[in-house]
C-alpha positions as CSV (number, residue, x, y, z in Angstrom):
1,M,13.5,-9.5,-11.5
2,A,15.6,-11.2,-8.5
3,V,14.0,-10.7,-5.1
4,R,16.2,-8.3,-3.2
5,Q,16.6,-8.0,0.6
6,A,16.2,-4.8,2.3
7,S,19.3,-3.0,3.4
8,L,18.8,-1.9,6.7
9,G,21.6,0.6,7.0
10,G,20.3,3.2,4.3
11,V,19.8,3.8,0.7
12,D,20.3,0.6,-1.2
13,V,22.9,1.5,-3.7
14,D,24.3,-1.4,-4.2
15,L,21.0,-3.6,-5.3
16,E,19.3,-0.9,-6.9
17,T,21.2,1.7,-9.1
18,K,19.4,4.6,-9.9
19,T,18.6,3.4,-13.4
20,N,16.9,0.6,-12.3
21,V,14.8,2.7,-9.7
22,E,13.9,5.1,-12.6
23,K,12.4,2.0,-14.7
24,L,11.0,0.6,-11.6
25,K,9.0,3.8,-11.1
26,R,8.2,3.9,-14.9
27,G,6.4,0.5,-14.8
28,I,4.8,1.1,-11.9
29,A,3.1,4.5,-13.1
30,E,2.5,2.2,-16.5
31,F,1.1,-0.6,-14.7
32,Y,-1.7,1.5,-13.0
33,D,-2.3,3.8,-15.6
34,E,-3.3,0.3,-17.5
35,S,-5.1,-1.2,-14.8
36,S,-6.8,0.6,-12.6
37,G,-9.7,1.1,-14.6
38,I,-10.7,-2.3,-14.4
39,W,-10.3,-2.4,-10.8
40,E,-12.5,0.5,-10.5
41,D,-15.2,-1.0,-12.7
42,I,-15.5,-4.3,-10.6
43,W,-14.2,-2.9,-7.0
44,G,-14.6,0.7,-6.8
45,D,-12.6,3.2,-5.9
46,H,-10.5,1.5,-3.0
47,M,-7.3,-0.1,-4.2
48,H,-6.6,-2.2,-1.4
49,H,-7.7,-5.4,0.7
50,G,-10.5,-5.7,2.9
51,F,-10.2,-6.6,6.2
52,Y,-12.7,-9.9,7.4
53,D,-13.6,-12.1,10.3
54,P,-11.3,-15.3,10.0
55,N,-13.0,-18.0,8.3
56,S,-16.1,-16.0,6.8
57,T,-18.0,-16.4,3.7
58,V,-18.6,-13.0,2.0
59,S,-20.2,-11.5,-1.3
60,L,-18.9,-8.8,-3.7
61,S,-20.7,-6.3,-1.7
62,D,-19.2,-7.5,1.9
63,H,-15.6,-7.2,0.1
64,R,-16.4,-3.5,-0.5
65,A,-17.8,-3.1,3.2
66,A,-14.1,-5.0,4.0
67,Q,-12.3,-2.4,2.3
68,V,-14.0,0.3,4.2
69,R,-13.6,-1.6,7.5
70,M,-9.6,-1.8,6.7
71,I,-9.4,1.8,6.7
72,E,-11.3,2.1,9.9
73,E,-9.1,-1.1,11.5
74,A,-5.9,0.8,10.8
75,L,-6.9,3.9,12.3
76,K,-7.9,1.9,15.6
77,F,-4.9,0.2,15.8
78,A,-2.9,2.9,15.4
79,S,-4.7,5.3,18.1
80,V,-5.8,7.9,15.8
81,P,-7.7,10.1,18.1
82,E,-11.6,10.5,17.4
83,D,-11.7,13.7,19.8
84,P,-12.5,16.8,17.4
85,M,-10.1,18.4,19.2
86,K,-7.2,15.8,18.7
87,K,-8.5,14.6,15.1
88,P,-6.0,15.1,12.5
89,K,-6.4,18.1,10.4
90,S,-3.9,17.4,7.4
91,I,-3.3,14.0,6.3
92,V,-1.1,12.7,3.6
93,D,-2.2,9.5,1.5
94,V,1.0,8.1,-0.1
95,G,0.5,5.9,-3.0
96,C,-3.5,7.1,-3.2
97,G,-4.7,5.2,-6.2
98,I,-7.5,6.8,-7.2
99,G,-8.8,8.3,-3.9
100,G,-10.3,5.9,-1.9
101,S,-9.0,6.3,1.4
102,S,-8.3,10.1,0.8
103,Q,-12.1,11.0,0.3
104,Y,-12.7,8.7,2.8
105,L,-10.5,10.0,5.5
106,A,-11.1,13.8,4.4
107,R,-15.1,12.9,5.2
108,K,-14.6,11.4,8.3
109,Y,-12.3,14.2,9.6
110,G,-13.8,17.0,7.9
111,T,-10.1,18.0,6.6
112,E,-7.9,18.3,3.7
113,C,-6.0,15.1,2.5
114,T,-3.2,15.4,-0.1
115,G,-2.9,12.1,-2.4
116,I,0.0,11.3,-4.4
117,T,0.7,8.7,-7.0
118,L,3.3,7.8,-9.7
119,S,0.3,7.5,-12.3
120,P,-1.2,10.2,-14.0
121,V,-4.2,8.0,-15.3
122,Q,-4.8,7.5,-11.5
123,A,-4.2,11.2,-10.3
124,E,-6.7,12.3,-13.0
125,R,-9.1,9.8,-12.1
126,A,-8.7,10.5,-8.1
127,R,-9.6,14.2,-9.1
128,A,-12.8,13.6,-10.9
129,L,-14.0,11.2,-8.6
130,A,-13.4,13.7,-5.6
131,A,-15.4,16.2,-7.8
132,A,-18.2,13.8,-8.3
133,Q,-18.5,13.5,-4.3
134,G,-18.3,17.7,-3.6
135,L,-14.9,17.1,-2.1
136,E,-12.6,19.0,-4.4
137,N,-11.9,21.8,-1.7
138,K,-10.9,19.1,0.8
139,V,-8.5,16.7,-1.4
140,S,-6.1,17.2,-4.2
141,F,-3.9,14.6,-5.7
142,E,-0.6,15.3,-7.6
143,V,1.9,13.0,-9.6
144,A,5.1,12.7,-7.0
145,D,7.6,10.2,-5.8
146,A,6.8,8.7,-2.7
147,L,10.8,8.7,-1.7
148,N,10.9,12.4,-2.4
149,Q,7.8,14.0,-1.2
150,P,7.2,17.4,-2.7
151,F,6.3,18.6,1.0
152,P,8.0,20.5,3.5
153,D,8.9,19.0,6.8
154,G,6.4,18.6,9.4
155,K,3.0,18.9,7.3
156,F,1.1,16.4,7.9
157,D,-0.9,15.1,11.4
158,L,-1.5,11.4,9.6
159,V,0.8,9.8,7.2
160,W,-0.9,6.9,5.7
161,S,0.6,4.5,3.2
162,M,-1.9,2.0,2.1
163,E,-0.4,-1.0,0.1
164,S,2.0,1.3,-1.2
165,G,5.2,0.3,0.6
166,E,5.8,-3.1,-1.0
167,H,6.5,-1.0,-4.3
168,M,9.4,1.2,-2.8
169,P,12.9,0.2,-3.9
170,E,14.1,1.8,-1.0
171,K,12.6,1.0,1.9
172,A,15.0,3.0,4.4
173,K,14.4,6.1,2.2
174,F,10.8,5.5,2.1
175,V,10.1,5.4,6.1
176,N,12.6,8.5,6.3
177,E,10.3,10.4,4.0
178,L,7.1,9.3,5.9
179,A,9.0,10.4,9.2
180,R,10.0,13.7,7.6
181,V,6.5,15.2,6.4
182,A,5.2,14.0,9.8
183,A,4.1,16.6,12.1
184,P,4.7,16.4,15.9
185,G,2.4,14.0,17.6
186,A,1.4,12.9,13.7
187,R,0.4,9.0,13.7
188,I,2.3,7.2,10.9
189,I,0.3,4.1,9.7
190,I,2.0,1.7,7.3
191,V,0.0,-1.1,5.8
192,T,2.0,-3.3,3.5
193,W,2.7,-6.3,1.7
194,C,5.8,-8.3,3.5
195,H,8.0,-11.8,3.5
196,R,7.7,-13.5,6.9
197,N,10.4,-12.9,9.4
198,L,13.3,-14.7,9.4
199,S,14.1,-16.6,12.4
200,S,17.4,-16.1,14.2
201,S,19.2,-18.9,12.2
202,E,18.4,-17.7,8.7
203,Q,20.5,-14.9,6.8
204,S,17.5,-15.4,3.8
205,L,14.5,-16.9,2.7
206,N,15.1,-20.2,0.9
207,P,15.5,-20.8,-2.9
208,D,11.7,-22.2,-3.3
209,E,10.3,-18.7,-1.5
210,K,12.4,-16.3,-3.4
211,K,11.7,-18.2,-6.6
212,L,7.8,-17.3,-5.9
213,L,8.6,-14.0,-4.7
214,D,10.7,-13.5,-7.8
215,K,7.2,-14.3,-10.5
216,I,5.6,-11.8,-8.2
217,C,7.7,-9.0,-8.6
218,D,7.8,-9.3,-12.1
219,A,4.4,-8.8,-12.3
220,Y,3.4,-6.4,-10.0
221,Y,6.5,-4.6,-10.2
222,L,7.8,-4.9,-6.9
223,P,11.4,-4.3,-5.7
224,T,12.7,-5.0,-2.6
225,W,10.6,-7.4,0.1
226,C,11.1,-6.9,3.6
227,S,10.1,-8.3,7.0
228,T,7.7,-7.0,9.6
229,D,10.6,-7.2,11.9
230,D,12.7,-5.0,9.1
231,Y,10.3,-1.8,9.1
232,V,10.4,-2.1,12.7
233,K,14.4,-1.9,12.5
234,L,14.1,1.1,9.9
235,L,11.9,2.7,12.1
236,Q,13.5,2.7,15.8
237,P,16.4,4.9,15.0
238,L,14.1,7.5,14.1
239,S,13.3,8.8,17.3
240,L,9.4,7.7,16.9
241,Q,6.9,6.1,19.7
242,D,4.7,3.8,20.0
243,I,6.5,1.7,17.1
244,K,4.0,-1.4,17.0
245,A,3.3,-4.0,14.3
246,A,0.6,-6.9,13.3
247,D,0.4,-9.6,10.9
248,W,-3.1,-9.1,9.6
249,S,-2.9,-11.9,7.0
250,E,-5.9,-14.2,8.4
251,Y,-8.1,-11.1,8.3
252,V,-7.4,-10.9,4.5
253,A,-7.6,-14.0,3.6
254,P,-10.9,-13.8,1.3
255,F,-9.4,-11.3,-0.5
256,W,-7.4,-12.8,-3.4
257,P,-9.8,-15.8,-4.2
258,A,-12.2,-13.1,-5.0
259,V,-10.4,-11.2,-6.8
260,I,-9.7,-14.4,-8.8
261,R,-13.5,-15.2,-9.1
262,S,-14.2,-11.9,-10.2
263,A,-11.4,-12.2,-12.7
264,L,-12.9,-15.0,-14.2
265,T,-16.5,-13.7,-14.9
266,W,-17.6,-12.6,-18.5
267,K,-16.7,-8.9,-17.4
268,G,-13.3,-9.4,-16.0
269,I,-12.3,-11.4,-18.8
270,T,-13.3,-9.1,-21.7
271,S,-11.9,-6.3,-19.4
272,L,-8.4,-8.1,-18.8
273,I,-8.1,-8.8,-22.7
274,L,-8.9,-4.9,-23.4
275,S,-6.8,-3.8,-21.0
276,G,-3.5,-4.9,-21.8
277,W,-0.5,-7.1,-21.2
278,K,0.5,-5.5,-18.2
279,T,-2.8,-6.5,-16.5
280,I,-3.0,-9.7,-18.0
281,K,0.2,-10.2,-16.6
282,G,-0.8,-9.2,-13.0
283,A,-3.9,-11.5,-13.4
284,M,-2.1,-14.3,-14.0
285,V,0.0,-14.4,-10.6
286,M,-2.7,-13.9,-8.5
287,P,-3.2,-17.3,-7.8
288,L,0.7,-17.2,-6.6
289,M,-0.5,-14.5,-4.2
290,M,-2.6,-17.2,-2.4
291,K,-0.1,-19.7,-2.5
292,G,2.4,-17.3,-1.1
293,Y,-0.3,-16.8,1.5
294,K,-0.9,-20.2,2.2
295,K,2.6,-20.9,2.5
296,G,3.4,-18.5,5.4
297,L,5.7,-16.7,3.2
298,I,3.8,-13.6,2.4
299,K,2.5,-11.6,5.3
300,F,-0.5,-8.7,5.3
301,A,1.1,-6.7,7.8
302,I,0.3,-3.1,9.6
303,I,3.3,-1.2,10.8
304,T,2.4,2.4,12.9
305,C,3.9,4.7,15.4
306,R,3.8,8.4,16.8
307,K,6.2,11.2,15.8
308,P,7.4,12.8,19.2
309,E,5.2,16.0,20.3
């Protein structure tokens, strides 16, 4: 799969045909149908990076705590109100995985959260985990497309996307949907993988960088990569306020080495073999994620904003 750079003007019809987009969606769903079980078995219900102190040495239990810390740090960065009178009353988790963030946010704010995913296996497992936690009346999950969300305009006080944006083939449509379902005053939080920002003299990434990302795209069903600057440019025409972004790459540095170590345990190896080829392929390119971070090519970004009252 060739790396494609995002079109900032709108729908990327010249880069992603409808057929390719549908094929991509099927691939994403099948990848997570196949791999979510092994992830949960080793790492629990939070399917995202952890947030660590730079240069820290951590254990597996620390990694799980770091994943919860990632949620809290993102909420803090976006200035989501803690005041009971101003806290979110309705939340959408776009790309919810097996519901880790959805459950955490619903419990934290005592409010309802709706999660959407392309994976039927994830949605079913998320419902089961929520029921086991007594949250079946607070959280709900459905199979739905983040680029065409089945919600009315202005429905949610907090629009949450934790590491799902990298899968979106049309970034402009993605951020437009996030803004559309956000209620007046709502915070929008996007935490996602990006490539590095381009300098003023660059038109694109260099060939070696593109080649590395091509291999990652193929394994993880990733389409258009964009930079953090690109996300900000996409949000600016939408009349959103308090748009801000940060590079959190240094705070996630211990994550991929830990994932690789967990995959190389006996439990990890046997689980990979039993899970299927898509999961094995994903495991094989994990060192490339580390390489991308070390080269400064891959960035772990947070972008947040607020819809006007």
